[in-house]
C-alpha positions as CSV (number, residue, x, y, z in Angstrom):
1,L,-203.6,-13.2,125.0
2,S,-206.9,-11.8,125.0
3,S,-207.7,-11.0,121.3
4,S,-206.8,-6.8,121.4
5,A,-203.2,-7.9,122.8
6,S,-202.7,-10.4,119.2
7,G,-204.2,-8.2,117.1
8,A,-202.0,-5.3,118.4
9,S,-199.1,-7.6,117.9
10,V,-199.6,-8.3,114.5
11,V,-199.8,-4.8,113.7
12,A,-196.4,-4.5,115.8
13,I,-195.8,-7.4,113.2
14,D,-197.5,-5.6,110.3
15,N,-195.2,-2.2,111.2
16,K,-191.6,-3.7,111.2
17,I,-192.4,-6.2,107.6
18,E,-192.9,-2.6,106.3
19,Q,-190.0,-0.3,107.9
20,A,-188.0,-3.4,106.3
21,M,-189.4,-3.3,103.4
22,D,-188.8,0.6,102.8
23,L,-185.5,0.2,103.9
24,V,-184.8,-2.2,100.8
25,K,-186.5,0.2,98.3
26,N,-184.5,2.7,99.5
27,H,-181.6,0.7,99.4
28,L,-182.2,-0.6,95.9
29,M,-183.3,2.5,94.7
30,Y,-179.9,4.3,95.8
31,A,-178.0,1.9,94.5
32,V,-179.4,1.8,91.2
33,R,-178.8,5.7,90.8
34,E,-175.2,5.3,91.8
35,E,-175.1,2.9,88.8
36,V,-176.9,4.7,86.2
37,E,-174.5,7.1,87.3
38,V,-171.8,5.6,87.0
39,L,-173.4,4.3,83.1
40,K,-174.1,8.2,82.6
41,E,-170.5,9.0,82.9
42,Q,-169.2,6.2,80.6
43,I,-171.7,6.7,78.4
44,K,-170.5,10.6,77.9
45,E,-166.7,9.3,77.6
46,L,-167.0,7.1,75.0
47,L,-169.0,9.4,73.5
48,E,-166.2,11.5,73.2
49,K,-164.4,9.2,72.5
50,N,-165.9,8.3,69.1
51,S,-165.7,11.5,68.6
52,Q,-162.5,11.8,68.6
53,L,-162.1,8.6,66.7
54,E,-163.5,10.1,63.9
55,R,-162.3,12.6,63.8
56,E,-159.2,11.7,63.5
57,N,-160.6,9.2,61.2
58,S,-161.7,11.5,58.9
59,L,-157.9,13.5,59.1
60,L,-156.8,10.0,57.9
61,K,-159.1,9.8,55.3
62,T,-158.0,13.5,54.2
63,L,-153.8,12.5,54.3
64,A,-154.5,9.1,52.6
65,S,-153.7,8.9,49.2
66,P,-156.4,7.6,47.2
67,E,-154.8,4.5,46.0
68,Q,-153.7,4.5,49.7
69,L,-157.4,4.4,50.5
70,E,-158.1,1.9,48.6
71,K,-155.5,-0.1,49.3
72,F,-156.8,-0.3,53.0
73,Q,-161.0,-0.7,52.6
74,S,-159.9,-4.3,49.9
75,R,-158.6,-5.0,53.6
76,L,-161.7,-4.6,56.0
77,P,-164.7,-6.5,56.4
78,A,-167.9,-5.9,54.6
79,E,-169.4,-4.4,58.5
80,V,-166.2,-2.5,59.2
81,L,-167.4,-0.6,56.3
82,C,-170.9,0.2,56.8
83,P,-171.5,0.3,60.9
84,E,-174.6,2.3,60.8
85,E,-176.1,-1.7,59.6
86,Q,-174.4,-3.2,62.0
87,S,-174.7,-2.0,65.6
88,P,-178.2,0.4,65.5
89,G,-178.3,0.5,69.5
90,V,-175.0,3.2,70.1
91,A,-176.7,6.3,68.1
92,A,-180.2,5.1,70.4
93,L,-177.6,5.5,73.3
94,A,-176.1,7.8,72.4
95,Q,-179.7,10.4,72.0
96,H,-180.8,9.0,75.0
97,S,-177.9,9.6,77.0
98,G,-178.9,12.8,77.9
99,G,-181.8,12.6,80.1
100,S,-182.1,10.7,83.5
101,A,-183.8,7.3,83.8
102,V,-183.8,8.4,87.5
């Protein structure tokens, strides 16, 4: 085997490796984009559901008597009464859901 033939063989192998890596990269990018779209849709649905529940909660608070509200709130744990201290990640998630990550 001459050195030029072995050199060509190495180049051919390198090209095959590069093609395989490109194929893997393309597959991973496709899979990530697909997953991002699914997650964006789930975030959208959860934000809509959250908005609906907030409207229902507001309506129920409006319709409830002060005695009913006091009785209800006395049964709730502190973290339910102050959710903004509980999970700041939800607000951050909502802010970022509009932009495209990929």
